[in-house]
ZAVOLO-94373 format. One record per residue: x, y, z of N, C-alpha, C, CB in turn. Coordinates in steps of 0.05 Angstrom, whole numbers, plus 5000, padded with zeros to 4 digits. Glycine has a CB too. Example, Ala and Ser with C-alpha at 12.3 -4.5 7.8 and 13.67 -1.06 7.14 Angstrom:
526448865156524649105156526449345156522649115181
525749555142527349795143525850015157528249885114
% end
This chain:
053110624175053210564198054110294208051010624205
056310194225057709954236056809964259060609944235
056109824273055609824305055509574313053009954315
058009504337059409244357057309284384063609314369
056208954381055008934414057008794421051908794424
057308784443059208504462058708554487062808484459
058108294491057208154514058407904526054908104509
058207834560059807524561057107384556061607404596
058707244557057006914543053906914567060006474553
056006934604053606884628052307164624054806824665
052107354618050907574618049507624598052307734623
047707574577045907724551043907904553044507534535
044508104573041708154571040908434547040708214606
043008454534042608654504041808514488044908794490
042808184482041208034461038608034454041407814465
036708094470033408054467032808394451031307984506
035308594452035008814449036208954431035308884464
036808794414039208794392037109024375040408414374
035008984367033109114341032209374357030008894329
032009344387030909644392033309914398028809624420
035409684407038309914403039409934382040709874418
039209804365039209934330038210064320038909844313
036010054326033610244319034310674324030710094346
034510534352035010814371037510934358035610734408
039110794351041910944339042411024315044010824342
040610854293040410904271038011154263040310664260
036011244286034011364288032811284265034311614293
032511074260030010984240027910774257031210794211
026810804273024710594285022910564263023210684313
021710524236020110414222021610314206018310554214
024210274199026110084180026709794207029910304167
026409754220027809554237029509304220025609424255
031609194236032909004220031108744215035408924234
031808684184030208384188031608224194028808264168
033508094206034507924216035907924244035807864200
034907704265036007664290038907574293034507474302
040707634308043207474315043007194307043807474345
043907084289044406724291044906584302045306614283
046506624328047006474350048206674371049006244343
048206544397049806794418051906774421049306814445
053806694403055806714409056806924381057006424416
055207014357055907164343053107144318058807094338
053407354316050307474289049907844274046307454315
049107754257049607944246046308044241051607864222
046508384236043508554243044108644219042908794271
042808684193043508834173040709024158045108634153
041109224156038509364143039809644126036009474171
037909764117038909914098041010154104036610004086
041010154129042110384145046210304154039610394179
045710034156048709854158048109674169051209944171
050109624189050009364197050609344222051509214184
049509074246050409194267050708894272048809424285
052908824291054608634299054908514329056808754293
053708294335052308184358055207944369048808014346
056608034387059207874393059007754420061908044392
060507514433060107514455062207394467057907444459
063707514480067107424489067607164500068507604513
069507034491069406744501069806714533071706564485
068606534544068106584573070306394583064906504586
072706304562074906174587077606354578075805744581
077406704562079006754566079806884586079306794553
082306914588084007084623083407424606089606974633
084007604626083707844620085207954599084007964641
088607924602089607994579089207764558092508064583
088307514549087507394527085307544515086807134532
082707604531081507774522082008044512080207764534
083508194518084608404497085708334481086008584503
086508224476088508094446086007934436092007844454
084007804445081607694425080407934419079207474437
079008234430078908354420079108474400079008384426
082408564404084508714385084108544357088108684398
084808274354085008084337081808074314085707824356
079908144329077608184328076908424309076808214353
077708664331077308924314079408874284078509234335
081308814285083108814260082008564244086608774267
080308474243078808294217076708384217078507984218
075408524230072808644221073708874210070508704243
074409064215075009414210074309574233073209554185
074209764232073509984250069709984247075210314236
069610014278066610034271065110494286064609624298
063210474271062310774283061510704313059310934266
060110504330060710494361060810274367058910614378
060210264388060809994411059109984431063609994427
057309794437055309784463055809504473051809844457
056809614492057909304512057009324540061609264515
056309114559055309114582057709024601052908934582
056409034627058308824648062008844644057308454639
061808574644064908544642066708554607065308214656
065308524586065208624568064708944562064008474559
063509094577064209374584067209454591062509454607
066709334608070309374626073409274605070309084661
072009064580074608954565074209214553074808634544
072109364540073609524519073809774526072609534493
073309814564075310034567077310054575074810184576
078009784583081009724589082409684557081409404612
081109644537082109604508083909874503079409554484
081210044503081210394501083410604514078610494515
083010484535086110554555087710484548086710464579
089210234548092410144533091710234505093409744532
090210364490091010494465091610724467089410484447
090910854481090911184493093511234495089611264524
094210984518097210994525099010854509097710914551
098910794490100710674466101110924444099010374451
099511254453099111344426097211364407100311254415
095711144416092911174391090811304402091410884381
090311454411088711534420086911824402089811554445
089511864377087612014352086811694332090112324327
086811504346085511294314083811104335088711034287
081711184344079810904360079010804341077210934382
078210654352075810384334074010404337075610114338
072810554356069810684362070211004357068610614399
067711134345067011404352065211454367066511534334
063811274383061011284405062711024422056911184388
061611124442061910874465059010834484064910964489
057410564488055610594500056210414526053410554484
056610434552057210234577055010214591059510314598
054309944587051909824615053009694628049409654612
053009794660054609704678057409654681053909554682
058209854663061209834658063309834682061910064642
066709804680067609954701070309964690067209834731
072410114705074810134706077009954722074710354712
078209874701079409654720082009844733080709324700
081609914758083810064774086609934774083110084803
086909654773089709474772090809554752089609164771
089109554727090709634698091309954695088509544669
089610084712090610394716093310364727088810594738
092810224757095710364769098510164760095510374810
097909944742099509834724101210004704098109684712
098910314699100310404669102010684680097610494640
101510714718103310864736101211084745106310984720
098711044738097611304750097411184776094611434738
096611444800095811314824093611244826096111444844
092711094846090511004856090410934886090110794842
089011074894088111074930088110824933084811184942
089410764959087610424973085610534975088410235005
084210714986080410704993079310654961078711105009
080110714944079310654917079210354912081010804898
081610254917081709984919080009734934083909984927
080109874949078909744983075809784962079410025025
074410004959072210014947070809794925072610224938
073609734902072309654885073009414894072609734860
074009264909074308934920070908964934077908844951
070509144956068409134970065509114959068609324985
065309314931063209304919062809084903062909514906
064708924894065308714870064108404890069708724860
064908384914064908274936061408254939066708444958
060408404944057308454945055908444924056508674955
056908504900055308344881055108034879056008424858
057307874878058107644876056607484900061107644876
055807604924053707484946051107544935053807614976
050207814922048107844921046808014936047507694922
048808164950047008414965046208534948048108604984
045408864957045509104949046809304956043809154950
046309534947048909694948049309904976049109884919
051009904983051610095012050110355012054910195016
048310445034047010635035048110905034045810595053
051410835050053211115037053011155014056111125039
053610924996054010964965052311034953054710774951
049910954961047311084942046811454958043510804948
047111504980046811764981049711964972045911805011
052511874967054512054952054012044923057511984958
052911814922053611774887053212114865050611494872
051712214873050212434852053512634860045812614864
053712694884056612834889059412694875057212814923
059312434878061412334871061312344838061612064885
059912364831059812404798061112674786056512404788
060912884800061913164799063713194817060013374802
065113014829067713164846069712954834067513164886
071813114819074312994805076612914828075613224781
075813044849079112974871078112704885080013284904
075512674895074712414912071112294895074412554954
072512174865070212024856069811714869070412014823
069411644885068711444904071511384908066611194894
073411504915075711464923077911524899075711204935
078211614878080011604852079611834856079411474823
081711964844082612254843083412224815085012374866
080812344800081612434777082612604753081012394776
083912764776085813004770088312914767085913224791
088812564784091512534780091412314747093112364814
089212314724089612124718090812304691087511914721
092512254678093712404651091612454626096312204638
091712704616089112754604089812584573088213144602
092112534569091612394546091212054552094112464526
090611994571088911754575085711734571089311684601
085411904578081911934580081111924548080612294596
078711914551076211914529075112054518074511854533
076212154491074912334475072512254455076812454462
072012054459069812054438066712084464070011684414
065112064445061512114461060511854470058712234438
060911904492059911644513057111694524062011614542
055611314533053811424548054711194566050711474539
053811204598054111094612051710984632055811224619
050810704637048010644633048410414659046910524598
047010574687047110284706045410294725049710224720
045210124739043110074759043910264792043109694763
042110374797042110534827042210244849038610774832
040410044839040609824863043109574854036909664868
045309674835047609474841049709634853048809334814
050109444868052709494889055009634875054009194903
055809544850057609604845057009844817059109354844
055109904832054310184809057310394819050010404821
058910404836060910564835063710574808061810504862
062910324805065310294787065410344756066010044789
061210364746061110474726061710834732058510384714
061010954753061311254755064011264756059911414780
066611134769069611144755070511174730070810954759
068610994711068610954683068211224673066510754673
065711284675064511574666066511864672061311624684
067911794701069611984708072012124685070911844732
073411764675074411794653074511964633074111654646
072112044625070712054597070512354594067711904595
070612474580070612654565068212764573071112594539
068313074595065813204606063613294587066513434621
064913354563063213514542061213334529065013644520
061913044523061212914509060912654524062512954489
059812634547059012424561055912464573061112374581
054112184569051512284586051512024610048112314562
050312004621049411844648046611764647049812024674
045611434656042811384653042411234682041911194623
041411394695040611134719038510984714040011224748
037510694724035410634720035110484751035110504692
033110364753032310254780032309954776029510354790
030509864745030409514746030609504716027209324761
032009304696032509264678030309334661033409074679
027609274673024409304655024409584653021209174673
026409724662025110014660027210114627026010264699
029609924631031010054599029309864578035309974594
027809644589027009444565024909744558025109034574
023109814577020410044572021910244555018910224606
023210394567024610644553025210554520027910744571
026010394511027010254489024410254477028609974494
022910054485020210044475018510374471018509844499
018710444484016610794484018910984471015610954527
020210944459023111144454022911374457024411164429
023711294493024511504511026511454528022611584526
027611674547029411574561032111474545028211384577
032811254552035211174541034811104509036310934557
033011194505032911144466033211384457029811034449
033411594469033111854467036111884462031711994492
038011804489039711804494042411674465039111674520
041711484461042711224442043711434418039810944431
040611524411040711644389042611934387037911674383
042412134405043512364412046912254410042112474443
047612064421050211964426051311884399050211724445
050011734379050611594350051211944335047111354334
048912154348049012424324052112574334045512714327
052912504359055112644373057612564352055612534406
058112324344060212274340061212344305060412004351
059312524302060012784267059313064282056812724228
060213164319061113424319063813504311060713504341
063913724310067413754305069513734321068113964298
071313504306073413394320072913114315073513454350
070213024312069212734314068212634287067012714336
068012864271066312764247069112764228063212994235
069812444230071312274209070912174190072012114213
072011994168071511934148069611644161074211914128
067911514146066811314153068911004151064311334134
067810964177070010754186071210434172068810674212
074410414171074810244153077210134159074610344128
079209934145081009824157083409984172081809674141
085209924183086810164199088610274170089110034232
089110514169090710564147094110574164089410894130
095510604140098210404138099410664162100310354096
098810874149101011114172100911034204099511504173
098310864207098110774234100410534244095110664237
100710434232102210044230104810084253104309934185
106810294253107810274268106610294300109410394260
104710494299103910494328101810324333103110754338
101510094317099709904322101809654329097409854297
103509604323106109434315107009454352108809624284
107009764368107409804388104609674411108110094385
102409694397100609724412101009404425097809834396
101109214399100808874402103308864424101408654366
105508924413107208874434107208974468109308954424
106609184461105909234488103509004503104809554487
101908944488099308714500101008464510096608574471
102708424497104308174492106308234519106008164456
106608474519109408384545107008554571114108624538
105008604569103008654595102508414614100108724584
103208544646104208294664100908274683107908394688
100108524685098108454700095508624699099108434724
093108544704091008674697089008744728089508464673
% end
């Protein structure tokens, strides 16, 4: 089992929880890793069950540069069984997977499952790929990001609509999921975690809408302390993480253990790298 945990330098909520997250995923709570991450920028947790690599996205990178950085990192490290990412790092992973699907690499994913903490979907990127994104969805994204930056809470209208939006493919907070081509959607097991008191939680629901309905789970919390407690007591999110990792072995997901990229995909990877270089907007 090889796991990547990815965060922003300015938002490292997962770093103190690496042991618990690793334990939940490998299902071996009695054999916790012996080593903590060596630093805030990179670290390795190793145990009998495999290894967990903790990285932070260099803060000086612009979105397109961050995508290149992630691509280069994965080329150097090889493939991972799963990724856990939070906030902007989660959005980076989502954008990366979206672009790979666009380039025809959806059958060759660098991750066999993904867990997004307060993740979001770049509507600007989605629009640049030719997908219809309504002005209402773009306005909502700008509004909730502005509220988050100002330290404000969520709009009451968003809170009351959140349950319906999760199952309304025609109007998922302004985004028409039915107009997103199937080949762009993520067909790997996913877990989407967000706080309902985060004003930008509608963006996490956008991202969840892009994922296979049969392979995704969602988890909503009130305070971050609730997440810490669930991991300690091995309930709630703890159980979801183990279940998500297990689903990577379901029929259609049970591929060989991750290794370096096979040569048969060299041409596709070259196309993807060219696309990254030519991408103008995110």
